[in-house]
N, C-alpha and C positions, 0 to 999 in steps of 0.2 A: 426909176426907183430902186432904193440902196437895198443889197441884202439885208443889211444889217444896220443898228443906228449905233453910235457907239455914246453909254450913257456914265452920268454919274453924279456924284453930289459928295461936299463935306460938311462939317461942321466942327466946331471947338467945343469941347466940353470942360466944364468945370471941374476936374476930377484930375486927381492921378493917376499916370498909367497902372501900375499894378493895381489899382484897386479898381479901374477901368476894367481891364485883363480879367479879374477875380470875377467880378460882375457880367462878362461876356461869356464866360466857360457855363458861370451858373444858367444864363439864360438861355444858354443854347441845351444845356442839358434838363431845362423843362420844359423846353418846347417853344418857348415865348418868344424864340426869333423865328420857328416855323408860322406860328400863329401872325406875327407879323406882316410875313414875308405874303402870305394868304391874303392878308385883309389889305396891303398895299397892292398886290397884284388885281386884287378886285377893283380895286379903287380906280387904276390908272389904266384897266387893260377889258373893264365889261362889257364897251360895245366894239372893240376889235378883234375880238378872235369867240369864240363858242368854246366855252369853258366848262368842262363836265367836273366843276369843282376844281379850283386852282390847283395844281401838284408842283409842290416847292420840295425841295430837298437842302440841305447844306451838310456841308462836313463839317468835323467835331475843331474849332478853332485850333490853329496852331502856330507856331514861331518863335521867337527870340525875344529875348529881354529888350530891344530897342523895335518889336512889332511883331502886333499878333494878326492873323486875317481865316477868315471863315468864305472857304467857298459857295456858293448859291446858284442852285438852278428852278427857274421857273417853266414847267411846261403846260402847253393844254391842247385841245382837242381841234385842230382844224375844222372847216364845213366839209370835208371828203372823210372826216375821223379818224384821220391819224395823229398821233400825238408828235408835234413838234417841240424844241424849244424854244421856248417865249425871250426868256434872260439867263445868262451866263454872266457871273461879277463876282468878284472879292470884296467882302465886305474887312475893311481893313482898320485897326486903330495903333496910332504912335505917338510915342510921347511930345508934344510941345511946350517944354520945360517944366519944371516942378511941378508944378499946382493943375498943370492943363494936359491934354489929350484929343488927341486929333482923329476923330471917326469918319472914314472915307468909305465912299463905294465908288467901285471903276466897272465897266462891263461892256456888255454889248445886247441889244436888243434887237431879236429877231422880227419881222410882222407876221402874220399868219400866210405859210405858202400859196400859192396857188391864185385862181382868178378873184377871192376874195380880198385877199391880201393887196392885189396890185390894185385894182381901185382906191383903194385909200390914200389921200396926199400925205407926202413925208412930211411937211409941217404937224399935222393934226399926230400924224406919228410918236413923234418928236417929242410934243405936249403931252401926248398920253403916258408916255414911258419917263417924261420926267416927272412927271406927276406921280407915279405909283414910285420912282427911289426916291425922292423925297418925302413922301408919307413914309415910306419903309424907315431910311436913314431916322425921319423925325420921333417915329415909333421907339425905336432902338436907342437915339441916345438919351429922350427920356428915361427910358427903363435902367440906362446905365447912371445916368446922374441921379435920380427918385427913384429907388429901389423899393420905396416904401408905398409908389401908387402905381405898381404892377405887377401886385401881387393877384391880380381878378377881378374879378366883381363881385360887387357887395352882396354878401346873401340877405336877402330881405326874410322877416319872419311872416 
């Protein structure tokens, strides 16, 4: 069993880099990225770790005119009660022509330490990590391209 699994995903956005960068900064400020992290984390790892509520953290977007990145860290509670890092990754935006931007995520997922994690098949771990990453990237891509659809749940009278 490997000590970590390399994970990543990439999508092309039909949005200019400047607009996507501005929107990413807004999403980081209004905690949408944290909510998307928590939702994706729960989707992909529910059966792999005993998470006492997924703990996600991120570093504010930083970069240059040619690239912007956000560092992500997902943490979980192992069966023995100790906190461990489940994912460390960088979410990146970079220009892909005048009217397109690439959104990419690259990082490493670490399975639960100890006997609980040792009994898990690496292929299953890889699939679960991939589901979580793809879910997260898809949510962020949608929010970057369709900002009106990310205002939150509708208020029902």
